[in-house]
N, C-alpha and C positions, 0 to 999 in steps of 0.2 A: 509652365517656364519650359524654353527649349531645352533640348537634351544637345549638349555639346561635347559629350564624352566621345563620341565616334569619330569625330571630324572637326576641323575649323574652318569651315564654310564663313562663320559670322564673325571672323577674327579680322579686324583692320589694325593695322599698324601707324600709328602717329611716328611720324619720320622722325621726330626729336628724339624718339627712343634708341635710334643707332645714328645720330646726326655727327659723331666724332667718328665713326667708322668709315663713313664714306660720303660722295655727295649723292645727290638725287638718283642719278643714273645707276650708281652701284646699288644704292638701297632697292631699287625698283628689280635690279638684276638678282638680288639676293631674295626678295620677295617671291620671285618667279621659281625660283631653285626648290623654296619651302612650300610653295603651293598656297601662298597667301593673296588673297583675292581683292584686298582693298588697302589703301591706304590714306592717310591725312596728311598731306604735305605742308610745310611751311614755305610762306613765301620769300624769305632769303634762299631758301634750297632751290626755289623755282626759278630766282633772279640768276642765280649763279651758274646756271645753265643754259637761260632763256625760256619764255614762256612757250614758244612755239614747239620748241624743241620738247620740252617737259610733256605738253600736250599730244605730241606724237609718239614719244616714248610710252607714256601710259595707255594710248590707244592700242598699240602695237603689242604691248604687255598683257594686254585684255585686262587691266586693272580697274576696278571702280575706286569711286572716293568715298569717304563716310563724312567727309568735311573738308574745310579750309581754313588753314591758321595763319594769320588771324588778323581780323579787323579789329578796330577800337582803338584803345588809348585817345579818347576823346579829349579828355580834358588840357586844357591850356590856357595860357592868357589871350588876349585879344589878337595879339600879332602873329599867333601861330594858328588861328582858328582856320583859316583857308586852308593852309597845310594838311592839318588834320582832316578837314572835310575831302579834300582832293586825294590824299593817301587813303581813305576808305572807299571812294569811288574806285580806285583802281584795284582795291581788293576785290570789290563785287566784279569788275571786268575780268581779273584775271581767274576768279572762280568759276564765271560762266564760261570762259575759254576752255579750262579744264574739265568741265563737267561736274563741278562740286554739287552736293545736294544742298548746302548752306555755308555760310561765313560764320565762322566762330568768332564773337567778339568777347575779347578781355578789354573792359572799358576804361582802364586807367584810373588811377588815385588820385593824388595831389599834382597839380599842373607842371610842376618843375621835373617831377620824375617820369610822367608821361609824356610831356613834349619838352625835352632839354631846350634850355634856354629861355624857358617861361619864367615869369616872375612869380617867386616862392611865395606859397600860400599855405595855411592852415587850415582853410575853410573847407571842411568836407561836406557838409550840407550843400555849398555852392558847387563842389565837384560833382557831387550825386544829380543836382539839379541840370548842370551843364551835359552830363552822360544823358539824361533822358531826352534833352532837347537835341542832341546831336544823333542819338538813335531814330528820333522822328524824321530828322532830315535825311539821313541816310535810307531809311525806308522808301523814301519816297523815289529815290534813284534805284535802289534794290528792286522795288517792285516792278519798274519798267524792263528790268532784267529777269524778272521772276525768280529773284535769288533769295531764299529766306535768310533771316537773321537770327543767328543762335546766342543769346546772352548766357555767358558762363559766369555764374556766382563764383568767386574765389575765396578761400579760406580768408577768414579776419586778418590773419598776420601779415595779408598782402593789400591790407586796405590803403596804406599810403603811397606806396609805389606801383601797384599793379592793378587795382580793382578794388573802387569803393562799392561795388556791389557783393554783398558778402555771403546771402543765404538766397536759397531758392524762392523763399515768399518774396524779397526784394525783387529778385529777377522778373518774376510773375505779376508783381504789382505793376510793373512797368509794361510788361506785356498787354496787360488788362487795360492800362490806360491808353496805350497807343494803338492796341490792336483789339478792341473789346468785342468786335464782328469776330474774331478767331479766323481769320482770312487765310492763313498759313504763311503770312508774311514774316512773323515774329514768333521766336520760342525759345528755349533753353537747350544749353549743351550742358550735361549732368556729368562731372568729374566725381568720382567717390573719394578722390584724395581731398577734395575741397568740402564736401558736404556729409561725410560719414558721421560726424559727431552731432549734427543737427537734430535737437529734440523734436522739430517740426517736420522732417524730412518726409517721411512717409505719407503724411497728409498733405503735404505740398505737392507730392508726386502724384497723388489722387487728384487733386487741383489741377494740376497741368493738363491730364489727360493725354491720350494720344495725340491731339494735333500740336499740342506746345513742346511736346518731346522730339527734339531734332537730332539730339546727339546723346551718345552714353560713353563715357571713357574710364578706364579701369586702370588700377595700379595698388599700391598698399602702403599703408602708413607705418613706418620703422619705429619702434621704441627702442633704445632713444632716436632721435632723429638728429644726423651731426648738422644738416643743413636745412632749413626749411624750402629751398628752391630745389637744389640737386642732390638730394638724398631720399628719394622716393624709392619704394620698395616694388620688388617684382610681386606679383600677386601670390599669396600664400606665405609671404615672407614677414608679414605684418599683422595688425591688429582690426582690420577692416572686413566686417561680415559683406562681402561682395555679394554675395549670393542674394541675401536678403533684398540688396537694394535691386539688384537685377531682376528679381521675382517681382517687386513692386512697379518698376516699370514698363515690365512685360504684361503684368496684370491691367496694365492702361491699355495695351496693344502695341507697344512698342516692338517693333520687328525688326529694327536695323541692326547694324554691326556693333559689338563691343570693341571700343577700340583702345588699344593699349597705349598708353602714353608714359613713359617713365623718364623722368630727368634724373639721371642718377651717375655721379663721378665713377662709382664702382662698375656699373654695366656699362658703361662709355668705354672704360678700358679692356672689356672682354670682345674675342673676334665677333663680328656680325653673325656669323651662322650658330655660335653656340648661344647670342642672344636670342634669335629667332626661334632655335629648337627647345628655349626654355619657354618663350612665350607661347608657343603651341603648347606644349605640355600642361602649363598652368592654365591656359586657356580652357583645356579638355576637364582638367582635375579641380580648378579652385574658382573659375570665373562661373 
């Protein structure tokens, strides 16, 4: 396992971690101040300053990307499926322009939550089938752009509104069905917040192997958790054995960034420099 204690070369900041503290330009400037070498920006933050400006600013700052958030939200009724398809194609185009290594997919839950205005449904098997169908279609477009897609399984608490793919096994089953030849077009983004509890986790990481492990995200699970979405913990403040998961992904050959992604009302209220200093310290001592 890599030794992070002496520096933070392999720390990437998911920009949602400080989204309330400033726009993407201010976040990039703060990363430069703290010697953070990579980020994973969100599409709304890129749109707010413009794609060309975002790409130019990233290049000028010498920042790499560990991913691009996010594609997906595939599930919808028939009237909204072209909208979902076109939106995901734009995500691929944006990721390519920014130099991202993959598009992270949060696949969507029931259609009325994934694509507002869709006819309500309680049919989660149908939602899962639609997700797989849509990923297959998106892969055709992404292959032409040479842009890998990374399915992110989310905690089962999000099955209705954000992602009906909830375990690493489910995500890898889709990968095997759609990319059985392991061409590199499809893999997984594993976030410890969503998967730490899974009794199959270590075996599924081994099943994934280096070729499927496209992104690795860290934060912590607080007890008690006040809000399932916006009360993630800073690494070391909760109950996740982060190093055991990192050890497993690195045993398979993962050599990428450890991306810090913290949705937290508490951390969003703190100054950006305090948040980044804490991220760096915990990356060295806990991750």
